[in-house]
N, C-alpha and C positions, 0 to 999 in steps of 0.2 A: 500496502500500500504506502502510497507516496501523499506526501503533506505541503501544498504549497500557501501561499501566503501572499502572490503577487504573480499581476494580471498576465504580465511577460512571458512566466512559467506555464502557468495554466494554457494560454494559447500553447504553447512549445509541445507541451502535452499531447493537446489536441491534432495542432498538426502534423504530430506523427504519427499519429493513431487513425488518421487520415491517409495516409499514405500506402499506394497501396505495395504489396511486396513484391510486383512484378516490373515495378520501379526504382527497385534499390539493388545492388549485387551483397550475396548473403553474408560478406564481410565488413558492409556498411548495415546490417540493419543486429538491432540492439537489442538485443532476448529478451530481455525483460520488459520492456515499451512494446515490444511482440505479443509477449505473452500476454499482458492488462490490454491490449489496444484490439477491439474485432471490428464487429459491425454495429450494430445497437449501445447507442446511450442514455443513461434515465440518468436523472437530476433529483434531490431530494434536495431544496432548499432546506433551510433548517436558523433557530438562532441559536442552536449550542443548547447544554443542557442538559445532553438525550432521554427521551426516557422510554416504555417497552412503544408509547404511539410514534414516538422518530422510528423505534426500528422495525417494528411492520411494515409502514411505509417501505425502508430500504432494504426487505425483506420482499417485500412485491417487485419493488424493483430488482433487487435478484435475480427473482423468477424470472424476468419478463425482458432483460437486456443483457446484453454483451458487458458492458463497461456501468460501473457504477460509481456517480459523481455528488459526494454530500457537500454541500458547503452549510459552513457555519458563521456568521455576521451578524451579530447585533445593528439592525439596521438601527440608526438615529431618525431619520426622516420619517421615523413609525412610532416615535417619541413623544408627547407634547413637554411642555417644558416644566410643569409638575409631576412628568409619570416615572417610571421607576429605571430610567437608560440608566445611572451609574450604579443601582444597586441589581439590577439584571442581572442573574444566574452563569454562571460562567464557566464552565472547569473540561476546557481545552486535552488535557492529559485525560480524562478519565473517556470522554466522547473520544478521541485519537484511539484510545484499546476498544471500545464500543463498537465501531465506525470497524477497526480488525478482523475482530470478530465475526463481523457480519457478515466479511465478505467486500468492503468496499474498496475501489480502486484509487479513489485519491480523494481525500478533503481538500476544501478550497478554503481558507479562514482568513481570509483579507481584514487588512482597518476600512476603519471610514476611510482615512486619506485617500487610502489605494484604488478603493472607491469611485473617487473623487467628490467625497463629503466632507473634504473638512485642509484645513492647510497648516498643518502641526509640523513643528520645524524637525531637523533629522534627529535631533536626538530624543524627539515626543517619540518620532516613529520609531526609530530602533525600540523603548522601553513596550512600546503597543505592540508591535513584531512578534503574533509567537513563533519558537524555532520548530522549524520541518525536524519531524522525528530523525532523518537520516541527515544531517549539518550535524560538521565534529564540532564539541563543546556543549554536546545535548544538559541541561540539567532538567530534570522532571522534579515536579513537586513547588519551583515558586511560580505563581502565575505571574501574568505581565499585568505591570501598572495602565488602570483604565479611567480615561480622561476623557470628557468627550472631546470630537473634534472645534478644533479653537479655527473663529472666524470666515467656517464655510464661506468656499466662490458659491457663486451663482450655479446653480445648477440644472438642468433642462427636466422638467418633470413629468410625469404621465399622469394626466390627468383622466380615471373613469367619469363615468356617468354619473352625476350628482345624485339623480334617483338610486343608484344603488349607494352611495355615501354617505346618503343625507340620512339614513333612516336606522333602526337600532344601534349597532357599539359606534356610526358615525355619528351622533347627535355630542352624544361625549365624548369623543376623540375626533374633535375634526382634525386635518389634515393627516391620518394617521391611514387611511386607503389609499389615499394618492402617494403616500412615501411606500406604502408596499407594493403597489404599481409598479412604482419607478424603479426598487430593486430585482424586482423580478424580470421587469421588462430587460434590465442590467446584465442578468445570470443568464435569460433564458440567450441574447443577445453574445454569450462572452462563451454557456457550453455550448450553444447549439444544436440540446437532446433530442430525441425522438421521444422520448415519453418526462414530463414530469411529476411528482408525485404530491399532494399535497390529501393534511388529513378532514373529514367532514367536522369536524370538533370546528374548527373555524368556518363556520358555515358561508358567511357574508363573504372572508376573500376567499371562498372556494367558488362564489359563484362572477362575481368581479372578475377574477383571474381568468377563468372559463369564458367572461365577454371582453375581456382583455384579446387576448389571445384570436377570438372567432374576431371581433373589427379590426385587429393592426396585421390581419391576417398571417401570423406568426407560425410557422409549420410546427407546433408542437403537440400531443398530446398529452393533456391535461386528467391526469389519473387522479381521484376522488377513490381518497383509505377508508371505515369508518373507524369512528374514532374507538379507543381502545379505554377499557375504562381498568376501576383498581373492581376489589372484590367488592367492597362499597356502594359498587355504580354511578362515584366520583370520574369526570371525567379527566385524562390525566392530561396530565400541563405542567410546564418548566415553575411555572408562578406557585405552582399547589404546597413547594418550600417554603410560602410565608406562611401557613396554618399553621395557627398552634394544634396541639391532641385535641383541644377539645371542639374547636371551630373544624376541624374534619368529621368530627361526629355529625355538626350543625350541618356541614356544607352535601350530606348525599340528600337532604330534603328537599336541591335541583331536580337531580333520577326521578327521585319519587315523583317532584308533583309532574316532571314528561311521563312520567309512563301512570299516572291518572290520569292525564287528558289521553294518553292511548288506551284508553281502558274504555273512556267517554267513547273515543272513537268507536272505538272495536264495538261497544252497541248503540252504536249508529247518530250519536253526537255529531252535528256539523257546522252549527255555528260557532262565529269566531267570542262571543263573550260566554257560552258556555266551557270552551276550549281551556280558554285562558281563566278564568272562577274556578276549571278545577286544580289550574297550579297552582295560583293563588292559596287556595285552600290549604295545601300541605306546606308551602311555604310561612303560611302564617303561626307555621307550627313553630317558630323559633324567631323572637325578636333579634338576636343576632344577624343575619339574613337580613341584608338590606336588598331592597330590589330593587334596581336598575331601568328596566323592564321586562314585559312579558310579552309578546306578542306572534298574530300568527301570518304568515307573508307565502309567497309562492316560491323555492328554496331554488329557484332559476331565476328568476327578474326582482326578486325581494319586493316586490311589490305584497302591499298589505293585503288581507283576504276577511272579506263579511263571512264569508263559510269556505271550506272544502270544496272544492268541486272534482275534483280527480288528486289531487297535490296539495300539499298542504305544509308548513314547516312549523312547529312550535317551539319560537328562541327566546333564550331567558340570559339575564345579566344579570350580576349579585356580587355587592360586596358584602365579602366577613374580614372582619381583622382590617389587616395591611394589606388581603391579596381582593383580585375582582377577577370572579368566575363566568365563565360561557359556557352554556352546552343546549342543545338542539335537539330533534326528534323530529325523525322526516315520516306523515301519517298519507297516507294513498288508498285512495278510495276507488280499487279495479280487481278487479277480478285477478287471481291471480297466474305466473309468464311462468310455464317450463320450460325449462334451457334442457335439450339434451346434444350433447357433446360430445365426437368421441372417433380413433380412425378411421376412412374408409373402409366397406363393407363390414362395419358393425354389427348392421341391422338397425340405423340408427331411424331411416325413412320410414321400414314397415314399421316397426314400432311405434314411433311418431304418431303416427297416421289412428294408432289402433288405441293408441292411449287419447289421443284427440275429441275421441267419436265416444269414448268410454265418460269422458269426464264434460263433452259436451260444450271443448272448448273449440277455435281454431286451427287450423294447425299452418303456419307458414309456412312454404320451402324455400328456405333460404337458400337451398343451392342448386334450386333450377333458376334463380336467377343469377347466378353465376354463369350455368347453362347457359343460359336463354343468350346472356352475354359473348359466349366464347362459340353458339352453336354463328351469332352476328359477325363475329370476326371472320371465324373461317369462310362466310360462301361472301364475304368481302374481299376476303385473300390479303387482309392485315397482318403482314407479320408479324407474330408474338414477340419479337423483340424490340418494337413501335412501339412502346408503352404510352409515349405523346398523343400518339393516333388514336390509341385502346382507350385511352382516358379523356379527349373529348369525343367521344363512339361514345361511351357509359355515361357522359351527361346531360348528352343530346337524344338517347335511346328511349323509349318508352317503353316500359315493362309491365303487365298486369297479371296481375294469378285473381284465378276467380272459383272458388269451389264444386268439385264435382263429388255428382251422386259415386262412382264407381269407386269404393276402397284403394283398389289397386293402381289406380292414378286420382287422387281425392284433390289436384289441384292441378285446372287447365292454365300454360300460359301462355301468352300473347308476347311478342315482340313489333316496340313498329305497327300494330294493329295486324301480325301476323301470328297464327297461332302453331306453333313451335312445342307443342306438349310429346309427342312421339319422338319427334327429332332429337332433341337437348337427350335423352338416351343413348343416345347411336354410343357406339368405343370411341371414336375420335374426336367425341366432345368429351367424354368420358380422360379419356388417355390426356387431354390441351385442358382442363379446368381447373387443375391447379396454377398451373403458368398464369391465367390470367387472375382465380383468387387471389395469390398472395403478389403484385398490385396495388401497391398503394393509394392511386389515385381512383380505381376502380370500387377497391373497399370502400373507403372513402364516400363515394358517392352512396353506393346502394345501401351502408350501415344506414346511412341517416333514411331514409327508404324502409327500411329495416325497423330501423325506432321511432319513427315515424307512425306506421301499422303497429306498433307495441303500447303507444303511449294510453292506451286504455286499457292491455291486458288481454286478458281470457283467451289466451293463444299456450300453443306448443308450434316451440321451432327446434330446429337440429340443424347443426355441423359441427362446423372445427373450433370456433370460437365466441359461440352464442352465451355464453355462461360468465366468460371472464371481459369480452369486447361489445356483444352485440348487447346483451340482458346481462350485465355486469349487479343490477338489481334484481331479478329475476327472484322471485319466494322459491321456486325448486328448480333446482341444479341434478345435472345427472352424466355420469361421463359413464359413455356405453364401452365395452370392447372388446375383443377376442383375440384370440392366434389368429398368425398368420398365416397359417394352414387351415382355418376353420373360415378365414374371409376370402379366403382363393378356394374353398370347394363351392363355397355360397353365389360369390362373384361367377362361375364355370356358368353353375345351375341358372343362376339370371340370365346367360349369353342362350342358356340355349333352350330354355322357355319361350327367346324373344326369338326366337330364331337366326340369332346371328350367329359368325363365323366360331369354328370350334378353337378356343384357345389350351392349350396346354396347362394341369395345374404350375408345375413349375415356373413357367410363364407366369403367371398371374400370380401367384409369391412376389416372384423378381418384382413386378409391378408393383403391388401393395406394398412391399416391405422400401421400394423408391419413395412411394407416393406417402406412405410414413415420416420417411427423413425432410422429404420436402417440405411434407407443413409441419413438422415441428421447429424444422431449423429455419421457416423463413424469417426476413425480417418485421413483418409486418403483419399483426396476430395471430403468431403460431399458435397450433395444434397445443393445448397444457389442460389438464384437467383446473378447473375452477377448485379454490383454498376447500371453501364451501358446498362443494361439488359431494355425494356417494357415487362411488366407483359399482358398475355392475358387472362382473364380466359373463359373458352372456355361452359361452364352449359348454355344451351338451345341453341348455337350455329350448324349450321353442320358441316362439314369438310371443305365446298365450302366456307363459310361466314371465318374462320379463315386462309384458305390460302390466300382468296384476302387480308385482314387484313393486314398478315406478305408478301407478294409479295407490297400492295400498302405502307408499312412502307418501302420495303429495294429501292423501287425507291429515295421513298424521303431522305433516308438519300444518296442514289447517287450523289440525285439535288442538296445537303447541300455541300456532298464537291469535286464537282465541281462546 
């Protein structure tokens, strides 16, 4: 693991990462850099004082990227004049150890001056710079002197929409989210990651950053991760260190209040007044909890809601002693989504259709969308390596799906008003669809359409990344798999039933193994089991047995949630 404190060092590292091996002679390639620098980069921005919440972000980034960079920077722009910039917890030595244990590749820990936010003299800079762990003369255990940046020079800042920054925490923390947006934009520009990871606990921050990336066309995927809680339910935060033992006991009222709102919601309550009253009733149990706000807003736009139509968020801010605590809970008024992922030939399509029929849910055949586009690319004879032309085609083409009474083909498929329900199941399309699905621009277009269909819930979807990328908030997640020989046998039977050319089992096994490797190693949304999915191995099981297993699990999840 490397620790960099300057922009120059970070840029040097990243530029070396992006140099292809083929451009260098063997003797020129530094083996350490080569081993660390791969394809995709995940960024986890933090202010340090790491806890299990941060580590969950790092773990997610480690699962989804080849290189993981953690920034540790206490950003002066997001602190008000009377806030806790000076005493905010700083523990770089401990943070470095935690990052190394978690498999982080690089820590970027600059000073405010290095990030263009101050003009301290050389002596101040030397005092405030943490020493890289691999530099000569390292002495652990001596924390750097913390000084506010002196005489900050005028700095170009990023100003998010006022309707998002003037509500909730923005009312009492003037300029806070402008400071957050500025440092996040700077970090995204410096690192240029494929993905950046933020916690749902800071829901207002997450919504603003997603809007920022969308509005400024920054090519990065913002990944929101679930709130991690202490055993008491208290959301983990670096500022929890400010709480006394007695205050920690009172702090559990925030989570209990949110749970009260959730219970009222599940009992059918949808109005702003009733949901907020449920929270405040719980918070009233302790006079030590000083409520700053309890509000019901839309989690994406942050606009206040009079009642929950499909999606809402109850957000809390309160003070306990020296600590200001925030928390929230998402309320969804929709039928559940069932996400079924797994490798090619595992039986996902057949099982998903039957599950949808038994549960009375819509079957969303996401694979058919990629197959339809693949068919069109083949028809137009567009080279598969011409990703720009395919991206333009994906953006312009119209794909329609409609339910069918035929259980074998419960979805009819059109592309540009031509029905291709049968054509997209050909061996030619099957052999090329993975190459199309791996293209970033294609996935962005089709995933947006799938997510639009899923807003109201009540559907079953199957694919390679449904539970991890398309519907990460799905209530039921299944990872369906089978051995390569079993899947090859099933594929051969499918081809024979369709009257297609006979392909040997050996060839099919080779094709399936190659497809598995391609799907699991692609840069964009690779095939992987979601952390909260259950795995079902289907070797030796009938379709009916697998279907019943999923339906039973669906009912178990629903009973737990209610």
